[in-house]
C-alpha positions in Angstrom: -58.6 111.6 -41.0 -55.7 113.7 -40.0 -55.2 117.2 -41.4 -52.2 119.4 -41.9 -51.9 122.8 -40.2 -53.1 125.8 -42.0 -51.0 128.5 -43.6 -50.5 130.1 -40.2 -47.4 128.1 -39.1 -47.7 129.2 -35.5 -51.3 128.1 -35.1 -52.2 125.6 -32.4 -53.0 122.1 -33.8 -56.6 120.9 -33.6 -57.2 118.1 -31.1 -57.6 115.4 -33.8 -54.4 116.5 -35.7 -51.0 115.0 -35.3 -47.8 116.9 -35.1 -46.3 116.9 -38.6 -43.1 115.5 -37.0 -45.1 112.4 -36.1 -46.5 112.1 -39.6 -43.0 112.5 -41.1 -41.5 109.8 -38.7 -40.1 106.7 -40.4 -38.6 104.9 -37.5 -40.9 101.9 -37.5 -40.1 100.1 -40.8 -40.6 103.4 -42.7 -43.7 104.3 -40.7 -44.4 106.5 -37.6 -43.3 104.9 -34.3 -46.8 105.3 -33.0 -47.9 102.6 -35.4 -45.9 100.1 -33.2 -48.0 101.1 -30.2 -51.2 100.6 -32.1 -49.9 97.4 -33.6 -49.3 95.8 -30.2 -52.6 97.1 -28.7 -54.6 95.6 -31.5 -52.5 92.4 -31.3 -53.5 91.7 -27.7 -57.1 92.8 -28.2 -57.4 90.3 -31.1 -55.7 87.6 -29.0 -58.4 88.2 -26.4 -61.2 88.1 -29.0 -60.0 85.2 -31.1 -58.9 83.2 -28.1 -62.4 83.1 -26.6 -64.1 82.9 -30.0 -62.1 79.7 -30.8 -63.8 78.2 -27.7 -67.2 79.8 -27.6 -69.4 77.7 -29.9 -67.6 74.5 -28.8 -68.0 75.4 -25.1 -71.8 76.1 -25.6 -72.4 72.9 -27.6 -70.3 70.6 -25.3 -69.7 72.3 -22.0 -73.2 73.8 -21.7 -75.1 71.3 -23.8 -76.8 73.8 -26.1 -78.1 72.6 -29.5 -76.6 74.1 -32.6 -79.5 76.4 -33.3 -79.4 77.9 -29.8 -75.6 78.1 -29.7 -75.5 79.7 -33.2 -78.1 82.3 -32.1 -76.0 83.3 -29.0 -72.8 83.1 -31.0 -74.3 85.4 -33.7 -75.7 87.8 -31.2 -72.3 88.1 -29.5 -70.1 88.5 -32.6 -72.6 90.8 -34.4 -73.0 93.0 -31.3 -69.2 93.2 -30.9 -69.0 95.0 -34.2 -72.3 96.8 -34.0 -71.2 98.5 -30.8 -68.4 100.1 -32.8 -71.1 102.6 -33.9 -71.8 104.1 -30.5 -68.1 103.5 -29.7 -67.1 105.8 -32.5 -69.7 108.3 -31.7 -68.7 108.5 -28.0 -65.1 109.0 -29.0 -66.0 111.7 -31.6 -68.2 113.6 -29.2 -67.1 113.0 -25.6 -64.0 110.9 -24.9 -61.6 111.2 -27.8 -60.2 108.1 -29.5 -57.3 107.7 -27.0 -59.3 107.4 -23.9 -61.9 105.3 -25.7 -59.3 102.7 -26.5 -57.9 102.6 -23.0 -61.4 102.3 -21.3 -62.4 99.7 -23.9 -59.4 97.5 -23.1 -60.1 97.6 -19.4 -63.7 96.5 -20.0 -62.7 93.6 -22.3 -60.4 92.3 -19.5 -63.2 92.4 -17.0 -65.6 90.7 -19.3 -63.2 87.8 -20.1 -62.7 87.2 -16.4 -66.5 87.1 -15.9 -66.6 84.1 -18.3 -64.6 82.1 -15.7 -67.5 82.3 -13.2 -69.7 79.2 -12.7 -72.9 81.2 -13.1 -74.6 81.2 -16.5 -75.9 84.7 -15.7 -72.3 86.0 -15.1 -71.4 84.2 -18.4 -73.9 86.3 -20.3 -72.9 89.4 -18.4 -69.3 88.8 -19.4 -70.2 88.6 -23.0 -72.1 91.9 -22.7 -69.1 93.6 -21.1 -66.8 92.4 -23.8 -69.2 93.7 -26.4 -69.2 97.2 -24.8 -65.4 97.2 -24.4 -64.7 96.1 -28.0 -67.2 98.7 -29.2 -65.0 101.4 -27.6 -61.6 100.0 -28.6 -62.1 98.6 -32.1 -63.1 101.5 -34.3 -61.0 104.1 -32.4 -57.7 102.3 -32.5 -58.1 102.0 -36.3 -59.0 105.7 -36.5 -55.8 106.7 -34.7 -53.8 104.7 -37.3 -55.3 107.0 -40.0 -54.3 110.1 -38.0 -50.6 109.1 -38.2 -50.5 109.9 -41.9 -50.9 113.2 -43.7 -53.5 113.4 -46.5 -52.0 111.9 -49.7 -49.3 110.0 -47.8 -48.6 106.9 -50.0 -47.7 104.9 -47.0 -51.2 104.8 -45.7 -52.4 101.5 -47.3 -49.1 99.8 -46.5 -49.4 101.1 -42.9 -52.9 99.6 -42.5 -51.5 96.3 -43.9 -48.8 96.3 -41.2 -51.4 97.2 -38.6 -53.4 94.2 -39.9 -50.4 92.0 -39.3 -50.8 93.0 -35.6 -54.4 91.9 -35.7 -53.5 88.5 -37.1 -50.4 87.9 -35.0 -52.8 88.0 -32.0 -55.3 85.9 -33.8 -52.5 83.4 -34.6 -51.3 82.9 -31.1 -54.7 82.9 -29.5 -56.2 79.6 -30.7 -53.0 77.7 -30.0 -52.8 78.8 -26.3 -56.5 79.4 -25.5 -57.7 76.5 -27.6 -55.3 74.0 -26.0 -55.9 75.3 -22.4 -59.7 75.5 -22.9 -60.2 72.1 -24.7 -57.5 70.1 -23.0 -57.4 71.5 -19.5 -60.4 73.7 -18.6 -62.8 76.0 -20.5 -62.7 78.6 -17.8 -58.9 78.8 -17.8 -59.0 79.4 -21.6 -61.2 82.4 -21.1 -59.0 83.7 -18.2 -55.9 83.5 -20.4 -57.6 85.7 -23.0 -58.4 88.3 -20.3 -54.9 88.3 -18.9 -53.3 89.1 -22.2 -55.8 91.9 -22.8 -54.4 93.5 -19.6 -51.0 93.3 -21.2 -52.3 95.3 -24.2 -53.8 97.9 -21.9 -50.5 98.5 -20.1 -48.6 98.6 -23.4 -51.0 101.2 -24.8 -50.9 103.4 -21.7 -47.1 103.7 -21.7 -46.7 103.8 -25.5 -49.2 106.6 -26.1 -46.4 109.2 -26.0 -45.5 108.1 -29.6 -48.9 109.1 -30.9 -48.5 112.9 -30.7 -51.8 114.7 -30.4 -53.8 112.1 -32.3 -57.0 111.1 -30.5 -56.4 113.1 -27.4 -59.6 115.1 -27.6 -62.9 114.6 -29.4 -62.9 116.1 -32.9 -66.6 117.1 -32.6 -67.3 117.8 -28.9 -70.9 117.5 -27.9 -73.1 118.0 -24.9 -72.5 115.1 -22.5 -75.8 115.7 -20.8 -77.6 115.3 -24.2 -75.7 112.1 -24.9 -76.7 110.7 -21.5 -80.3 111.7 -22.1 -80.4 109.9 -25.4 -78.9 106.8 -23.8 -81.5 106.9 -20.9 -84.3 107.4 -23.4 -83.1 104.4 -25.5 -82.8 102.2 -22.5 -86.3 103.2 -21.3 -87.8 102.4 -24.7 -86.1 99.0 -24.7 -87.4 98.4 -21.2 -90.9 99.4 -22.2 -90.7 97.1 -25.2 -89.7 94.1 -23.0 -92.4 94.8 -20.5 -95.1 94.9 -23.2 -93.7 91.7 -24.8 -93.7 89.9 -21.4 -97.3 91.1 -20.7 -98.3 89.6 -24.1 -96.8 86.3 -23.1 -93.8 86.4 -25.4 -91.0 84.0 -24.4 -87.6 85.6 -24.9 -85.6 82.7 -26.4 -82.1 83.2 -27.9 -83.5 82.5 -31.3 -86.3 85.1 -31.0 -83.8 87.7 -29.8 -81.5 86.8 -32.6 -84.2 87.3 -35.2 -85.3 90.6 -33.7 -81.6 91.7 -33.6 -81.4 91.1 -37.4 -84.4 93.4 -38.0 -82.7 96.0 -35.8 -79.5 95.7 -37.9 -81.5 96.3 -41.1 -83.2 99.4 -39.6 -79.9 100.8 -38.3 -78.2 100.4 -41.7 -81.1 102.0 -43.6 -81.2 104.9 -41.0 -77.4 105.6 -41.2 -77.2 105.6 -45.0 -80.4 107.7 -45.3 -78.7 110.2 -43.0 -75.4 110.2 -44.9 -77.1 110.5 -48.3 -80.1 112.7 -47.6 -79.6 114.3 -44.2 -78.5 118.0 -43.7 -74.9 119.1 -43.1 -73.1 117.2 -45.8 -71.6 118.6 -49.0 -72.3 117.2 -52.4 -68.8 115.7 -52.5 -69.3 114.0 -49.1 -72.7 112.6 -50.3 -71.1 111.1 -53.4 -68.4 109.5 -51.4 -71.0 108.2 -48.9 -72.7 106.5 -51.9 -69.4 104.8 -52.8 -69.2 103.8 -49.1 -72.6 102.1 -49.4 -71.5 100.0 -52.3 -68.4 98.9 -50.4 -70.5 98.3 -47.3 -72.9 95.9 -49.0 -70.0 94.0 -50.6 -68.2 93.8 -47.2 -71.4 92.5 -45.6 -71.5 89.6 -48.0 -67.8 88.9 -47.7 -67.9 88.8 -43.9 -71.0 86.5 -43.9 -68.8 83.9 -45.5 -65.5 84.6 -43.9 -66.8 84.9 -40.3 -68.2 81.3 -40.4 -64.6 80.3 -39.4 -65.8 80.4 -35.8 -69.2 78.7 -36.4 -70.0 76.4 -39.3 -66.3 75.8 -40.2 -65.5 75.1 -36.6 -68.3 72.5 -36.5 -67.0 71.0 -39.7 -63.5 70.8 -38.2 -64.8 69.2 -35.0 -67.2 66.7 -36.6 -65.9 66.0 -40.1 -62.2 66.7 -40.3 -59.3 64.6 -39.1 -57.3 66.3 -36.3 -53.9 64.6 -36.3 -50.5 65.4 -37.7 -47.7 62.8 -37.6 -49.5 61.0 -34.9 -50.1 64.1 -32.8 -53.8 64.8 -32.0 -54.6 68.5 -31.8 -57.8 70.4 -30.7 -60.3 71.4 -33.4 -59.8 75.0 -32.4 -56.3 74.9 -33.9 -57.7 75.0 -37.4 -58.4 78.7 -36.7 -54.6 79.2 -36.7 -54.4 78.8 -40.5 -56.0 82.1 -41.4 -53.9 84.4 -39.2 -50.8 82.4 -40.0 -51.5 82.9 -43.7 -52.1 86.6 -43.2 -48.9 87.1 -41.3 -47.1 85.4 -44.2 -49.0 87.1 -47.0 -49.7 90.6 -45.7 -46.2 91.8 -46.5 -46.6 90.4 -50.0 -49.9 92.2 -50.5 -48.5 95.4 -49.1 -45.5 95.2 -51.4 -47.7 94.3 -54.3 -50.0 97.4 -54.0 -46.9 99.7 -53.9 -45.1 97.8 -56.7 -48.1 98.1 -59.1 -48.1 101.8 -58.7 -50.6 103.4 -61.2 -51.7 99.9 -62.2 -52.9 99.1 -58.7 -56.6 97.9 -58.7 -59.1 100.3 -57.3 -60.7 99.6 -53.9 -64.0 98.3 -55.5 -62.0 96.0 -57.7 -60.1 94.7 -54.7 -63.4 94.1 -52.9 -64.7 92.1 -55.9 -61.6 89.9 -55.7 -62.2 89.4 -52.0 -65.8 88.1 -52.7 -64.4 85.8 -55.4 -61.9 84.2 -53.1 -64.7 83.8 -50.4 -66.8 81.9 -52.9 -63.9 79.7 -54.0 -63.2 78.8 -50.3 -66.7 77.4 -49.8 -66.9 75.8 -53.3 -63.9 73.7 -52.3 -65.7 72.4 -49.3 -68.7 71.1 -51.3 -66.9 67.9 -52.4 -65.2 67.6 -49.0 -68.6 67.6 -47.3 -69.9 64.9 -49.6 -66.8 62.8 -48.9 -67.2 63.4 -45.1 -70.8 62.1 -45.4 -69.6 58.9 -46.9 -66.3 58.3 -45.0 -67.0 60.1 -41.7 -64.0 62.4 -41.7 -61.8 64.0 -44.4 -58.3 65.3 -44.6 -57.5 68.5 -42.8 -56.1 69.9 -46.1 -59.6 70.7 -47.3 -60.2 73.2 -44.5 -56.6 74.5 -44.8 -57.2 75.3 -48.5 -60.5 77.1 -47.6 -58.8 79.2 -44.9 -56.0 80.2 -47.3 -58.4 81.3 -50.0 -60.4 83.2 -47.4 -57.2 84.8 -46.3 -56.4 86.0 -49.8 -59.9 87.5 -49.9 -59.5 89.1 -46.5 -56.2 90.8 -47.6 -57.9 92.0 -50.8 -60.8 93.6 -48.8 -60.3 94.2 -45.1 -57.2 96.4 -44.8 -58.2 98.2 -48.0 -61.7 98.8 -46.4 -60.2 100.2 -43.3 -58.0 102.6 -45.3 -60.9 103.6 -47.6 -63.1 104.5 -44.7 -60.5 106.9 -43.3 -60.3 108.5 -46.7 -63.9 108.6 -47.7 -65.3 109.6 -44.3 -66.3 113.2 -43.5 -63.7 114.4 -41.1 -66.1 115.4 -38.3 -67.6 111.9 -38.1 -64.4 109.9 -38.8 -64.8 107.7 -35.7 -68.4 107.1 -36.4 -67.7 106.1 -40.0 -65.1 103.6 -38.8 -68.0 102.2 -36.8 -70.0 102.0 -40.0 -67.3 99.8 -41.4 -67.5 97.5 -38.4 -71.3 97.5 -38.8 -70.7 95.7 -42.1 -68.8 93.0 -40.1 -71.7 92.9 -37.6 -74.2 92.3 -40.4 -71.8 89.7 -41.9 -71.6 87.9 -38.6 -75.3 87.9 -38.3 -75.8 86.4 -41.7 -73.0 83.9 -41.1 -74.6 82.7 -37.8 -78.0 82.5 -39.5 -76.4 80.3 -42.1 -74.9 78.1 -39.4 -78.3 77.5 -37.8 -79.1 75.3 -40.8 -76.0 73.2 -40.3 -78.0 70.2 -39.0 -81.2 70.7 -41.1 -79.6 70.9 -44.5 -76.9 68.7 -46.1 -73.6 70.3 -45.3 -72.6 70.2 -49.0 -75.8 72.0 -50.0 -75.3 74.7 -47.3 -71.7 75.3 -48.4 -72.7 75.4 -52.1 -75.3 78.1 -51.4 -72.7 80.2 -49.6 -70.3 79.7 -52.6 -72.9 80.8 -55.1 -73.7 84.0 -53.2 -69.9 84.8 -53.2 -69.6 84.3 -56.9 -72.7 86.2 -57.7 -71.8 89.2 -55.6 -68.2 89.3 -57.1 -69.7 89.4 -60.6 -72.1 92.3 -59.7 -69.3 94.3 -58.1 -66.9 93.8 -61.0 -69.7 95.4 -63.1 -70.0 98.3 -60.7 -66.3 99.1 -60.3 -66.1 102.1 -62.7 -69.3 103.8 -61.4 -68.1 103.3 -57.8 -64.7 104.8 -58.6 -66.5 107.9 -60.0 -68.5 108.3 -56.8 -65.2 108.1 -54.8 -64.2 111.4 -56.5 -60.5 111.0 -56.5 -60.1 108.7 -53.5 -58.3 105.5 -54.5 
């Protein structure tokens, strides 16, 4: 979170602060010009991510011949790890690199990883996924943190600014399945991945030359640490992991994707417990920061459940699109990956409406927890609609594309109720010295959600699809009800943050 200069007007700004002139700028649709730089950086990063995500599970189940259980495990490991790496990515920026360099280095790594996916070797394919995970972990939390730095505390434009930033995310996600999906499914899988890497390079160049509009934000780490200590911790962690693998191999354990995926889920649980134990019970935090961390925990758990439904767009819903939905419009046959265009298109159209709505409501605007509850409600409705569609598909073979379109629109309404609001809330609730790390905590919720969503998809062929979708809908409705009951207590914990 940005901070204003102290009473000494001539004092030098701290590294994480932005010049007040930048914060007062209104040249980009009433917002600071630096928001445009971050908008386009995130747009091309999301193009890269959603372009390859549109192809990934289809490539593994058709191009590589994996079964759904194995493909779901690999898909879940990848998508969960992408967001989990936001934790060390935020920490590295806070302590060593600064957000600005973390974004730049992350974009370069993502490009390299995407190009690795073009190699014929399955080993290089896995290596490419790992490199993309590392690069996204550096870029994703820190570009969002810089957005928060562009606004002074109490600036009413903040939520609207994050909604505009979110349009950048979804503009990239809109274009990506159209181009990468067509090239990958109709021409060659490898070229689809290469296209995603090429556009990420465009984002890197744009960020490098547009950084002059960001003022001092993100130039230096807000909480500089000992680089040697950080390297030592990393080496110790790698050594512990290596020792674990050696012991497991000596005991005859076979490292299958499913086994690794299950172990990864246990790791996510332990990481989550450790982080919130530190925030709520560890030393160095004020009572106010602890209360706000408790509110963050409520929002975190709600977000995990929301993302577990929403992020099935690239797994179970993609399989439903490929196997059970008609893929033609006015006689034109389109790839199943094009269904993933509906969500970002809906967001591009609806995000300005939601941004206007929050400002228009003024004092009647729902609190962040209430918005989260609406998000869960929409997620449940999206899957409830697919229950009769799945039953019809079982009888007729394929159903109208409108069923999936309705689901994606409802999920979009849920996303707009929750995701940009969550990004903004994190920048306001986070203790300033760990702002990058706390943005990583927000992306940890997406990691957990992706894991749960992929775990759900692994039952796609062992349960009736209508039953599977009905279970997901029931969890969405139940979670929404619980959160509606917790709105007032959570608002009190937020201690003035809206």
